C-alpha positions as CSV (number, residue, x, y, z in Angstrom):
1,X,66.8,56.3,113.8
2,X,69.9,58.3,113.2
3,X,68.2,60.6,111.1
4,X,65.8,61.5,114.2
5,X,68.6,62.3,116.1
6,X,70.0,64.8,113.5
7,X,67.6,66.8,112.2
8,X,66.5,67.0,116.1
9,X,70.3,68.0,116.6
10,X,70.4,70.6,113.7
11,X,66.8,72.1,115.1
12,X,68.0,72.0,118.9
13,X,70.4,74.0,118.2
14,X,69.9,76.4,115.2
15,X,66.8,77.9,117.1
16,X,67.8,81.1,118.8
17,X,69.3,81.8,122.5
18,X,67.8,84.5,123.6
19,X,64.3,83.0,125.4
20,X,61.4,85.8,126.9
21,X,62.0,86.4,130.0
22,X,58.7,85.1,132.2
23,X,56.5,87.2,132.7
24,X,54.8,87.5,136.7
25,X,51.5,85.5,136.8
26,X,49.8,88.6,138.5
27,X,50.5,90.5,135.0
28,X,49.9,87.5,132.6
29,X,47.2,86.4,134.7
30,X,45.3,85.0,131.1
31,X,49.1,82.6,130.4
32,X,48.7,79.6,132.1
33,X,51.8,78.8,134.4
34,X,51.4,74.8,133.4
35,X,50.7,73.7,130.1
36,X,50.7,69.9,129.4
37,X,49.6,67.9,126.3
38,X,49.6,64.1,125.7
39,X,50.9,64.0,122.5
40,X,48.3,61.8,120.8
41,X,48.1,60.5,116.8
42,X,50.9,59.8,115.2
43,X,49.8,56.3,114.1
44,X,47.4,57.7,113.0
45,X,49.5,59.7,111.2
46,X,51.5,57.2,109.6
47,X,48.6,55.0,108.4
48,X,47.1,57.6,106.8
49,X,50.7,57.5,104.2
50,X,51.3,53.9,104.1
51,X,54.2,54.4,107.2
52,X,54.5,51.8,109.6
53,X,54.0,53.4,113.2
54,X,57.5,53.7,114.2
55,X,57.9,56.0,111.3
56,X,54.5,58.0,112.7
57,X,56.4,58.2,115.9
58,X,60.0,59.5,114.3
59,X,57.4,62.7,112.8
60,X,56.0,62.6,116.2
61,X,59.6,63.6,118.0
62,X,60.6,66.0,115.2
63,X,57.9,67.7,115.8
64,X,58.5,68.7,120.0
65,X,61.0,71.4,119.0
66,X,58.5,73.6,117.4
67,X,56.4,73.5,121.1
68,X,59.4,73.7,123.1
69,X,60.1,76.3,120.8
70,X,56.7,78.7,121.2
71,X,56.3,77.8,124.9
72,X,60.0,79.3,125.9
73,X,58.6,81.8,123.3
74,X,56.0,82.6,124.9
75,X,57.3,82.1,128.9
76,X,55.5,79.5,130.3
77,X,57.1,78.1,133.5
78,X,56.3,74.3,133.6
79,X,55.1,72.4,130.2
80,X,54.7,68.5,130.5
81,X,54.8,66.6,127.7
82,X,53.3,62.8,127.8
83,X,55.4,60.3,125.4
84,X,55.0,56.4,126.9
85,X,52.4,55.5,129.1
86,X,52.2,52.4,131.7
87,X,49.5,51.2,129.1
88,X,51.4,51.3,126.3
89,X,53.8,48.0,127.5
90,X,50.3,46.5,125.6
91,X,51.5,47.7,121.9
92,X,53.6,45.4,119.9
93,X,56.9,44.5,121.2
94,X,58.7,46.4,118.2
95,X,57.3,49.4,118.3
96,X,57.6,49.6,122.1
97,X,61.5,48.8,121.9
98,X,61.7,51.6,118.9
99,X,60.3,53.8,121.3
100,X,62.3,52.8,123.6
101,X,65.3,53.2,121.1
102,X,63.7,56.8,120.2
103,X,63.7,58.4,123.5
104,X,66.5,57.7,125.1
105,X,67.9,59.3,121.6
106,X,65.3,62.4,122.5
107,X,66.9,62.8,126.1
108,X,69.9,62.5,125.2
109,X,69.5,65.4,122.3
110,X,67.0,67.5,124.6
111,X,70.0,68.3,126.8
112,X,70.7,70.9,124.2
113,X,67.6,72.7,125.2
114,X,70.1,73.3,128.8
115,X,72.0,75.7,126.6
116,X,69.0,77.8,126.9
117,X,68.1,77.4,130.4
118,X,65.7,74.6,129.7
119,X,65.3,72.0,132.7
120,X,64.6,68.1,132.3
121,X,63.0,66.2,134.2
122,X,61.5,62.6,133.7
123,X,57.7,61.7,135.5
124,X,57.2,58.1,135.3
125,X,58.2,54.4,136.7
126,X,61.7,52.6,136.4
127,X,59.3,49.3,135.7
128,X,60.9,47.8,132.3
129,X,63.1,50.3,131.4
130,X,65.6,49.2,129.3
131,X,69.4,50.8,130.8
132,X,70.0,52.6,127.5
133,X,66.8,54.3,127.8
134,X,67.0,55.2,131.8
135,X,70.4,56.6,131.8
136,X,69.4,59.1,128.9
137,X,66.8,59.6,131.2
138,X,69.1,60.7,134.2
139,X,71.8,62.1,132.5
140,X,69.7,64.5,130.9
141,X,68.2,65.3,134.9
142,X,71.8,65.8,136.1
143,X,72.7,67.9,133.5
144,X,70.1,70.7,133.2
145,X,69.0,70.7,136.9
146,X,70.2,74.0,137.9
147,X,67.9,75.6,134.3
148,X,65.5,77.7,135.3
149,X,63.8,79.2,131.7
150,X,61.5,76.4,131.7
151,X,61.4,73.3,133.6
152,X,60.1,70.1,130.5
153,X,58.5,67.4,131.9
154,X,59.3,64.3,129.8
155,X,56.2,62.3,131.2
156,X,57.6,58.6,129.8
157,X,56.2,55.0,131.6
158,X,54.2,57.6,133.5
159,X,50.5,57.2,134.7
160,X,48.8,59.0,136.9
161,X,46.5,56.5,139.1
162,X,50.5,54.7,139.7
163,X,51.5,58.2,141.1
164,X,49.0,58.2,143.0
165,X,49.6,54.5,144.3
166,X,53.3,55.3,145.1
167,X,52.7,58.3,147.0
168,X,49.8,56.8,149.4
169,X,52.8,54.5,149.8
170,X,54.9,56.6,151.2
171,X,52.6,58.5,153.6
172,X,51.9,54.2,154.4
173,X,55.0,54.1,155.3
174,X,55.5,57.0,157.3
175,X,52.5,56.5,159.5
176,X,53.2,52.6,160.1
177,X,57.6,53.7,161.3
178,X,55.7,56.5,162.9
179,X,56.6,59.7,161.5
180,X,53.5,60.4,160.7
181,X,49.8,61.1,162.3
182,X,47.3,59.5,159.9
183,X,44.8,62.0,160.8
184,X,46.7,65.0,159.7
185,X,47.4,64.1,155.9
186,X,44.5,66.4,153.6
187,X,45.3,67.6,149.8
188,X,49.3,69.8,150.2
189,X,50.5,66.7,152.3
190,X,49.5,64.1,149.7
191,X,50.7,66.2,147.3
192,X,54.2,66.9,148.7
193,X,54.4,62.5,148.7
194,X,54.2,62.4,144.4
195,X,56.8,62.0,142.6
196,X,58.8,65.4,142.1
197,X,56.0,67.2,143.9
198,X,57.0,71.0,143.4
199,X,55.6,70.7,140.0
200,X,52.4,72.5,139.7
201,X,49.1,71.9,139.1
202,X,48.4,71.3,135.6
203,X,46.5,75.1,133.9
204,X,45.6,73.7,130.5
205,X,45.8,70.3,129.4
206,X,45.8,69.5,125.2
207,X,45.3,66.4,123.9
208,X,45.7,66.1,120.0
209,X,44.4,63.8,117.2
210,X,40.9,64.7,118.0
211,X,40.3,61.8,121.1
212,X,38.5,63.1,123.6
213,X,40.1,61.9,126.8
214,X,43.1,62.1,129.6
215,X,44.3,58.3,129.5
216,X,45.6,58.4,132.8
217,X,47.6,61.3,132.7
218,X,48.3,63.0,135.9
219,X,45.3,62.5,137.2
220,X,46.3,64.8,140.7
221,X,47.4,67.5,139.1
222,X,44.5,67.7,136.0
223,X,42.2,68.2,139.0
224,X,41.3,71.8,137.2
225,X,43.1,71.8,134.3
226,X,41.4,73.5,131.6
227,X,40.5,70.5,128.7
228,X,41.5,71.5,125.2
229,X,40.8,68.8,122.8
230,X,41.7,69.5,118.3
231,X,41.6,67.1,115.9
232,X,45.9,68.0,114.9
233,X,47.3,64.8,114.8
234,X,50.8,65.0,116.7
235,X,53.4,65.1,113.8
236,X,51.2,67.9,112.2
237,X,51.0,70.4,115.2
238,X,52.7,73.3,115.0
239,X,53.6,76.5,117.0
240,X,50.8,78.5,115.5
241,X,48.0,76.2,116.5
242,X,49.4,76.1,120.3
243,X,49.6,80.1,120.1
244,X,45.9,79.9,119.1
245,X,44.9,77.1,121.8
246,X,47.5,79.9,124.4
247,X,44.9,83.0,123.2
248,X,41.7,81.0,123.9
249,X,42.2,79.6,127.2
250,X,43.7,83.4,128.0
251,X,39.4,84.1,127.4
252,X,38.3,81.6,129.5
253,X,36.7,82.0,132.7
254,X,38.4,80.1,135.9
255,X,36.0,79.4,139.2
256,X,37.9,76.7,140.8
257,X,34.4,76.0,141.8
258,X,32.7,78.6,143.0
259,X,29.8,80.5,141.8
260,X,29.0,83.5,139.1
261,X,26.7,85.9,139.9
262,X,23.9,86.9,142.3
263,X,22.9,83.5,144.0
């Protein structure tokens, strides 16, 4: 897949370096602080063109810079992208192997966003990952850890239930060691035991391809996310479509369980 790597590098390097200054949420309440996207539809995109699923994933990767650039321009503070789930290991072995190679290349290329102030973080499990993929993800995290223009959370080998189970295990161990009174466990404490606990709750969750489910994605953080399901297949998703969805988000009234109007 070297052609994909070259195209990605050209896209990342060719984008403007200047990014819009992050807007204070009090000044821009209509913008999500944390935007998450389930990037779905690569396989169907390829099938419609008589191509292999691997070619669909390659096309999906090439769509990433359009979305990352738009999020930067719009002042999004946190962007989470769901690329590979813990359930995706059930796919054909050749497809999984291709995704592992593609991810190693992608992590390496996206280190180029570090020059634009983007911090890359990986959310997922180390279980079953090839050494080259794991090394590339860790290296991208290390090289961009001090950046603050935007956090790009790359969700690879990620599962919402697995995250919650890890947090529960951590709390159970602390309790068994006598370092924690289990009676003090509340939502805030539980959140602090999640991987990357400083990542805020999702404000806006987009899924492409027409499917209307969240597929075990960031279950804890998505509790009050505004959901947007669009028919566009991921490789065809554009920055302009993302901007339209951000405008639609701004028109929604977020109540977090509170009522509206007289009782």
